[in-house]
C-alpha positions in Angstrom: -15.4 -13.9 46.4 -13.0 -14.4 43.5 -9.6 -12.8 43.8 -8.6 -10.4 40.8 -5.7 -12.5 39.8 -7.9 -15.7 39.6 -10.0 -14.0 36.9 -7.2 -14.7 34.4 -7.4 -18.1 32.9 -5.1 -20.0 30.5 -5.3 -18.9 26.9 -4.9 -22.0 24.4 -4.2 -19.6 21.5 -1.6 -17.7 23.3 0.1 -20.7 24.5 0.0 -22.2 21.0 1.7 -19.0 19.5 4.5 -19.0 22.1 5.3 -22.7 21.5 5.2 -22.1 17.7 7.8 -19.2 18.2 9.9 -21.5 20.6 9.4 -19.0 23.3 9.5 -20.2 27.1 6.8 -18.8 29.3 5.2 -19.3 32.7 2.2 -18.1 34.5 2.5 -15.5 37.1 1.0 -12.5 39.0 1.7 -9.0 37.5 1.5 -5.8 39.5 -0.1 -3.2 37.1 2.0 -0.4 38.5 5.1 -2.1 37.0 3.8 -1.7 33.4 5.7 0.5 31.0 2.7 1.7 29.1 4.7 3.9 26.6 6.7 0.8 25.3 3.6 -1.2 25.6 1.6 0.9 23.1 4.3 1.3 20.8 5.3 -2.2 20.4 5.9 -3.8 17.0 2.5 -5.7 16.6 0.3 -2.7 17.3 1.0 -1.0 13.9 0.6 2.6 15.5 -3.2 2.0 16.1 -4.8 3.6 19.2 -6.6 1.6 21.8 -10.4 1.0 21.4 -11.8 2.8 24.3 -15.2 1.1 23.9 -13.5 -2.4 24.3 -11.5 -1.3 27.3 -14.7 0.0 29.1 -16.7 -3.3 28.2 -13.9 -5.5 29.4 -13.5 -3.3 32.6 -17.4 -3.8 33.3 -16.7 -7.5 32.9 -14.0 -7.5 35.2 -16.1 -5.7 37.8 -18.8 -8.3 37.4 -16.4 -11.1 37.9 -16.0 -12.4 34.4 -12.9 -14.3 33.5 -10.4 -13.2 30.8 -7.5 -15.0 29.1 -4.0 -14.0 30.5 -2.2 -11.3 28.6 1.4 -11.9 27.5 4.1 -9.7 29.2 7.8 -9.5 28.8 10.1 -8.3 31.6 12.4 -5.7 29.9 15.1 -3.3 30.9 12.5 -0.7 30.5 10.0 -2.6 32.9 7.2 -4.8 32.0 5.8 -4.5 28.5 2.5 -6.1 27.5 2.9 -8.0 24.1 -0.7 -9.3 23.8 -3.9 -8.5 25.6 -3.3 -4.7 25.8 -7.0 -3.9 26.0 -7.5 -6.4 28.7 -4.6 -4.9 30.8 -5.9 -1.4 30.3 -9.4 -2.6 31.5 -7.9 -3.9 34.6 -6.3 -0.5 35.3 -9.8 1.0 34.6 -11.4 -1.3 36.9 -8.8 -0.4 39.5 -7.3 -3.8 40.0 -3.9 -3.7 41.5 -2.7 -7.1 39.9 -3.6 -9.5 37.2 -2.5 -12.9 35.9 -0.3 -13.0 32.9 2.0 -15.3 31.0 5.6 -14.1 31.4 7.3 -14.8 28.1 11.2 -15.3 27.9 12.0 -14.9 24.3 16.0 -15.4 23.6 16.1 -14.0 20.2 15.3 -10.5 18.9 13.0 -11.7 16.1 10.9 -13.8 18.6 10.1 -10.6 20.4 9.3 -8.8 17.2 7.1 -11.6 16.0 5.4 -12.3 19.2 3.1 -9.1 19.2 2.4 -9.4 15.5 1.5 -12.8 15.3 -0.7 -12.8 18.5 -2.6 -9.7 17.3 -3.2 -11.4 13.9 -4.9 -14.4 15.7 -7.0 -12.3 18.4 -7.7 -9.0 19.9 -8.6 -6.2 17.3 -6.8 -8.2 14.9 -4.1 -7.1 12.3 -5.2 -6.8 8.7 -3.6 -8.9 6.0 -2.0 -6.0 4.7 -0.5 -5.1 7.9 0.6 -8.6 8.6 2.2 -8.9 5.2 4.2 -5.8 5.8 5.3 -7.0 9.2 6.3 -10.4 7.9 8.2 -8.8 5.0 10.1 -6.5 7.4 10.9 -9.5 9.7 12.3 -11.4 6.8 14.5 -8.5 5.7 15.8 -7.6 9.2 16.6 -11.0 10.4 17.2 -13.0 7.1 14.3 -15.5 7.7 12.5 -17.4 5.0 9.2 -15.9 3.8 7.5 -19.2 3.8 8.3 -19.7 7.6 7.4 -16.3 8.7 4.2 -16.1 6.5 3.0 -19.3 8.2 3.1 -17.5 11.6 1.4 -14.5 10.3 -1.3 -16.5 8.2 -0.6 -14.9 5.1 0.6 -16.1 1.6 4.4 -16.6 1.2 4.2 -15.3 -2.3 2.7 -12.1 -1.1 5.4 -11.7 1.5 8.1 -12.2 -1.3 6.3 -9.7 -3.5 6.3 -7.2 -0.6 10.1 -7.7 -0.1 10.7 -7.2 -3.7 8.7 -3.9 -3.7 10.4 -2.7 -0.4 13.8 -3.4 -2.2 12.8 -1.4 -5.2 11.6 1.5 -3.3 15.0 1.5 -1.3 16.9 1.5 -4.4 14.9 4.2 -6.0 15.9 6.3 -2.9 19.4 5.3 -3.1 19.4 6.5 -6.7 18.0 9.8 -5.8 14.3 9.6 -6.3 12.7 11.8 -3.8 9.0 10.9 -4.4 6.6 8.1 -3.6 4.9 5.7 -5.9 2.1 2.9 -5.4 3.5 -0.5 -4.7 2.3 -1.8 -8.0 4.5 0.6 -9.7 7.5 -0.3 -7.8 6.9 -3.8 -8.7 7.0 -2.8 -12.2 10.3 -1.1 -11.9 12.1 -4.1 -10.4 13.7 -5.0 -13.7 15.3 -1.5 -13.9 17.2 -1.8 -10.5 20.5 -2.9 -12.2 21.0 0.7 -13.4 20.3 3.4 -10.8 20.4 6.2 -13.6 17.6 4.7 -15.7 15.7 3.6 -12.5 15.7 7.1 -11.0 14.7 8.8 -14.4 12.0 6.3 -14.8 10.4 6.7 -11.4 10.6 10.6 -11.9 9.0 10.3 -15.2 6.1 8.1 -13.8 5.5 10.6 -10.9 5.7 13.8 -13.1 3.3 12.5 -15.8 1.2 10.5 -13.5 1.6 7.3 -15.6 -1.1 4.8 -14.6 -0.2 1.7 -12.7 -1.5 -0.3 -15.4 0.7 1.3 -18.1 3.8 0.8 -16.0 4.7 -2.9 -17.0 4.7 -2.1 -20.7 6.5 1.1 -20.1 9.2 -0.8 -18.3 9.3 -3.5 -21.0 9.8 -0.6 -23.7 12.7 0.8 -21.9 14.3 -2.6 -21.7 14.4 -2.7 -25.4 17.3 -0.2 -25.3 20.6 -2.2 -25.0 22.5 0.6 -23.5 21.9 3.2 -20.8 21.7 6.1 -23.4 19.1 4.1 -25.5 17.0 3.5 -22.5 17.1 6.9 -21.4 16.1 8.0 -24.9 13.0 5.8 -24.5 12.0 7.7 -21.4 12.6 11.1 -23.1 10.5 10.1 -26.1 7.7 9.0 -23.8 7.9 12.4 -22.0 7.6 14.3 -25.3 4.6 12.3 -26.1 2.9 12.9 -22.8 4.0 16.6 -22.9 2.2 16.9 -26.4 -1.0 15.2 -25.0 -1.1 17.6 -22.1 -0.2 20.9 -23.9 -1.5 20.4 -27.3 1.8 21.5 -29.1 5.2 20.0 -29.5 8.5 21.9 -29.2 10.1 23.1 -32.5 11.8 20.5 -34.4 10.3 17.7 -32.4 7.4 15.3 -32.9 4.2 16.8 -34.1 1.4 17.2 -31.5 -1.4 14.8 -31.1 -3.9 17.5 -31.6 -2.3 18.6 -34.9 -2.3 15.1 -36.3 -5.8 14.3 -35.2 -7.2 17.6 -36.6 -5.4 17.2 -40.0 -6.7 13.6 -40.3 -10.2 14.5 -39.5 -10.3 17.6 -41.6 -8.8 16.2 -44.7 -10.8 13.0 -44.4 -14.0 15.0 -44.2 -13.0 17.1 -47.2 -12.2 13.9 -49.2 -15.5 12.4 -48.4 -17.7 15.5 -48.9 -16.1 15.9 -52.4 -17.9 12.8 -53.6 -21.0 13.0 -51.4 -24.4 14.2 -52.5 -27.5 15.6 -50.5 -29.6 12.6 -51.6 -27.0 10.1 -50.3 -27.4 11.8 -46.7 -31.1 10.6 -46.8 -32.0 13.8 -45.0 -35.5 15.4 -45.9 -35.1 19.0 -46.9 -36.1 21.6 -44.4 -36.8 18.9 -41.9 -35.6 19.3 -38.3 -32.8 17.1 -38.9 -31.8 19.2 -42.0 -32.1 22.5 -40.1 -29.8 21.1 -37.3 -27.2 19.9 -39.7 -27.1 23.4 -41.3 -26.9 25.1 -37.8 -24.0 22.7 -36.9 -22.3 23.5 -40.2 -22.3 27.3 -39.4 -21.0 26.7 -35.9 -18.2 24.4 -37.5 -17.3 27.0 -40.3 -17.3 29.8 -37.6 -15.0 27.7 -35.5 -12.7 26.9 -38.3 -12.5 30.6 -39.4 -11.2 31.4 -35.9 -8.6 28.6 -36.1 -7.3 29.1 -39.6 -7.9 32.8 -40.0 
């Protein structure tokens, strides 16, 4: 009968990842009682996701039937043994009431190797890290450890340009917070605000303006560009104030006394006076409507409704 630790076979992908990261490793036996599950489940590569219990149960049944599985990757830390790859497989072994399993004992010497190990491995196998999650992890690693996006992106199998963009967005978000902005905006909006980061006053006011008036992400690049037309801080702030008045008018239908006329006012006067000018020279024959026809009756009905509405508006 096969011994439990012999059910665990070499994993070409895991060994490749360890070698890519420059991490020394060796095969060995792990007593499952030594695993620190709290630290295992909160490791950097898991992105806060819960275990898939169906997968754990399927793996456990396979183990009980004698199936062979790739070795998980473990690190012996001051907090005990932490599983960095193969968490579902290890949990399945517990569910199958095994006492020990075969693992790779990794020995990373640098902090970034530890942080990248779980993320890169989960990107390649297991439940898999999404592209968005992998990009966020890669950007975080670059910022925390000063590594080049092109090198880290390669490990996470994501586009280096996407990682660079994510880093830029994270920096703008951080600067907005430093400037006093309390809210949260979509990443596309933070990207549009990048060119305002030299002036925290303008940056904060622009961010607050976008949040308050729910400025569409597609409008933000042109909005930022219009702000930068101002050469001084006061001129740039004035651009934001002007846009605020315009949006307030569009929302409320009236402008504060002494300020720009409302959009509804200008639209009404334009339509009303335009109709008046046109009707002055228009004849019934030019309408090409048959008298007492259904169309003629409908037009007269709509005219009465319009006249009644205008009387209420104009008094």
